N, C-alpha and C positions, 0 to 999 in steps of 0.2 A: 717526659722527652718529647720532646719532637722526633719526627719520620725519618726527617735529613738527619740527627742527630743519630739513630738507632742503627743507619745504614754507613754513617763515617766510623761506629765502634765495630760495626761488623769486616769493612773493608779493610780496617788497619788491622783487628783480630789475625783475617784472613792474609791479611802481608805476612806479619809477622811468622804466622804459621807454616807460611810458604816459604818462609826467606829459611827459616829450621830444620824442615823434616829438607828439605833440598842439602845446605852444609852438613848434614847428619849422613844424608844417603852418599854423600861425596867421603868424606869422613869413614863412614862404613866400607865402601867399596875400596877405599886404599888398602883401609886396615886388613882386610882378607886375603887383598892379593898381593899384600908384602911378604915382608919374611913371617913368620910365628913367632907376636909377641902376645904377652898376659894380659886378660881383658882389662886389667886394672888402669894401662898400656890407654885403651880404646875409650874406655871414661872419662880419662883425665884428656885425651885429643876432645872427647866430642863436649868438657868442662870447658877447654879453652878456643874450641871453634864455637860456642855457645855466646861465647862475652866477644870476640871479634865480630860474628855474626850480626847480634843484636845491636851494639854498639854503630856498626857501619847503617844497619838499616833502618834505624830508629831515625836517625837527625837526619837522611836522604827521605824517609814518610813525612820526617814536619816539615820539609824545606823545599824539595825537589818540585814533588806533586805541586808546592801552590806556585813552585815558579817557572815550571811549566803552562800553568792555565795563566798565567799574567803575560809572557812573552807569549801563548800563543794568539792574545789579543793584538798583536804588534807582528803578528804573521810567521814569528819563529818557527818553524818545522818543530814535533818536538823532538825529535830524534837527536838533533844542535844539540838541545840542552842534557837530556839525556848520557848520552856520549861522554862531556866531560863533566856534568854531576858525577855519575858515576865513579868516575878517577878521582872526583874532588873528596868525594864522603869515607872511598873504600880507604884511602893514603890516609886522610886526616882517622876514617874511624881505625883503624888497624896500629895508627899511632897511640891513640886514646887508649886502646885495648891493654895495648902492650905497657903502659907506661902506668894506669891502676894494675894490672897483675905483677909487675914489678915494684910498686909500694906494699901490693901484698905478702909479696917474699914469694912468692908462685914460678919466677924468671928471673938470673940474676942479670945486672949490669953491665958487666964483663966484656959480652956480645950480643949486647942490645942494638946497635942499627945491625949489625951483621944477623941475628935474628929475625929483625924487620923486615930485614931484606928479604930474608930465604921468605916469610911473611907475606909478602908484596906479591910473589911472583906466583904460589896459588890462587891470592884473593882477588888480584886483578882480574884474573881473566874468567876466571869462575863469578865475577860480580858482574862483569859484559855480560856472560851468556844469560846470567838468571835475569837482570836488569834487562837487555833488549829483551827477552822472552817474556817478563810479565809487560811491557812497552807493548806488546804486539799483540797481547792478551787483550790488554786493556783498547786497545785500538779497536780488535774485532769485537770487544764485546758492545763497547760504545757505539760502535756500525751499527750490530744486532740491535740493540735498545733504539737508535733511534730511527731505521725500518720496524719496528713491530708499534712506533709511537706513530709515524709517517702510515703505518697501515690502518691501525688504532681512529688517528682523524678521518681516515678517508670511509674506515665504515660507517663512523658517526657523521659523517659528510652523506654517504650516501643513503642513511638510515632515514636523515631529516631529508634530504632532499623526497626519500620516498613518502614521506607523512607529505609535507607541501602539496606533493601533487598529487595524494589524494584526496586532501582539503581542495586541491583545488575542482577534482573530479566533481566532489562533493557539493561545493558552493555553486557549479555551473546545474549540475543534477537540481539542487532549492531553484534554482531559478526557471530552470525551464518545466518543472513541475508544479510552480508557485500558480493558485490560480488566475490570477490575473492574465500571465504568459499563456498557461496553458489555455484557458476558457477562451481567450480572445483567438488561439491558435485553429482551438476545436470549433470556436462559430466561422471561422474565414473558412475553414474544410466544408462545413456546412453548407456554407453560402457558393460553396466554389459546384458541390456536386451534382445541384442544379443547373448549370448554365457554364460549366466548365469541368465534364470529372475527370478528363488526361489531368487539369492542372490541380485537383482539388489530390489525386490519386501523387502525383509529385511531391506534393506536399505535405502527406504522411510518408512518404518515404522519406523527406525532410527529417521533419519531425524523427522517424527512427534512428536516422545517422546520426546526431543533436544526444539521443540518449543512451546510445550502443557503446558511444564516445565516451561519457560519464562511467557509464557501469563498465568498462574499462579496464580491469584490474591486475592489467598488467605491469609488474616491473620494470618498465623500461621509464629508463631518467627525462631519456630524450626521442622525437619521432621523426620522422620524414613532416619535410614540412608542408607536400604534398599533403599529407592527411590533413593537417590542422589549418592547409588553403579548403580542402571538402566541410570543412565542419561552418568554419568562418562561412563558405557560399548557400551553405544548408541553411544556416540563420540566419542570414541577408536575404534568399528567398523567400524563406517561412516573414520576417519583420515586412519586406515590400507588401505582402498579400495584406496586411495589416493596416500600414501608416501608405499605402499609395506610392503617389506622386510626391509625398513629403521626405520622404527616402531614397536621394537619388545614391549610389553605390554602385562601383565599380573596383574589380580585384585586378592589380598591375603588377605581377610578382614575374619577375622573368623564367624560362623553364629550365636554365644551369641552374636557378636558386633551388629548384622544387626539391631536392634528395638531400637538401642541407637539413643536418638536423636541429631542433628547435625543444623547449622542454610541453610537454604538453599541456594543450587551452592557454599558452601564452599569448596569441596571434588573436585567437579568440575571446581572452579577456580585455584586452586593448577592443576590439571591435566591439564587443557587448558596451561598455564601458563608453563610446565614441556616440552608441545611439542610444542610449539610456539618458546622461547626461548633454550630447554635443547637437544632435538632434530631433528628439524627441518635442523638450520642451520649447522648441522652435517653432512658433504658428505655422508657419509655411516654411520649417521642415531644413532641409540642407544638403549638403553632399556628404562626400566622405570616398576617400579613397583607402585602398591597405596598397602600398607599393614597396620593392626589395630592390637590393643593390648589395654589390661587394666592393671590396676596395682590397689591399694589398694582404690583410690583415683580419678587415672583420666583415660581420654580415651585418646590415641595417637593414632592419626595417620597420616599416612606419606606416601609422594609422592615423591618419589628418582627417578630421571636419570642421566644417566652419560654423562649428559652436563657437560659446564666448571663452571656451577653455581655460585652464586653471593652471594652473603653480604644482609641482613635484613636493613641493614643501608643505602641502595645502590638505595631502592623502592621511587620511587618516589609521590611525594606525587597525589593522585589520581587515583593512578593504581589501578589494579582489587585487590590484594594482602593488598594494606593500607587502599584500604577499607575494606577485611577481618579482617581488626585488629581494625578498626574500632565497624565495628558488634561485633566482640570477643567482647571488652570492655564495649559495651553497653549494654550484654546480660549480660555479667559473671565478670565483671568485672578483677580483679587482681587472677583469679581462672580460664583463659582462655588468649593462649597467641599463638605464632608461635614464631618456633628457626627454624633456615638454617643451617646445619654444612654439614659436610663431613664425609662421611662413609667408606671408602676403597675405590673403584670406580665411585659411587655416590653421586650424590649432592642433600640433604635432605630436605627439608621442612615440617616442626611435627608439625601439629596441636593438641595442647594442651587444651581439653573440662574435665570439671567437671565430676566425678560419678553424677547420679542423687539421 
């Protein structure tokens, strides 16, 4: 048996149990509050009440719930279905119950319609009270379940975001302690010590900033853009020592955007990709520009280089930019994305983020 079938059976059983308990309590209160009568009268009254209640509620449970779901798809509020439905099923169920009791010889036909009217005087108000109460309970329960699902989905998204951010830090750390990059940086520092000790000390500090950023284990899924720009400038400064005039880079991000929150190592990933695949392979190097702007709804961070460029569809699974796309989707959904295009002589990767 499927989970859905089990839940349906439980919901059905609880609804019938609630109906029978409710009418039994009302019957008991009326019996205790009225004149003294034999217990046999209470049992007979309970038996009749259960017949009326179950014949009314069974058809209501079978049809009314289905009808509410179908009409809800057309924008009909539940109460517009529940109130007429309760009236129809209560009058119909009571009539069917009285016909069955008359056929079984438990009630006479002489005062059939008078007894039916008297039954409706009690049944209709009780059905409205219990029916609307059940609808309110179901509505509140559905809202609670929806909030629980949204909270669970948010927790999953946050956990996935933390995992992707940790992977990004690990990927950057691996690239920066990779022998090729690290040895080149250390060789550059060693060469600078003799001719420009101050510059050598500055590059050591730049390398420390990069390593510290990768080892940062904070759970923040977003950091201020100025922290990201500090990493980018440190990385570019180190690469300038290695590449010399081949790397002509500048950062043109307005001050008013520097407090904007961005995913950690997002801009850094774009810059690394531009240096490795756009600038380094060119014999005469190239230009690289990091820029930013904002419009009414979005923040636009662009990294452009004068390399050959690429298509977003060509990015391999697991590549740094592919991971960045996943992180943006986890954090912002369809409100954030990467665009790749040509502008004049530049291949531009644009990261679009929603404004807070």
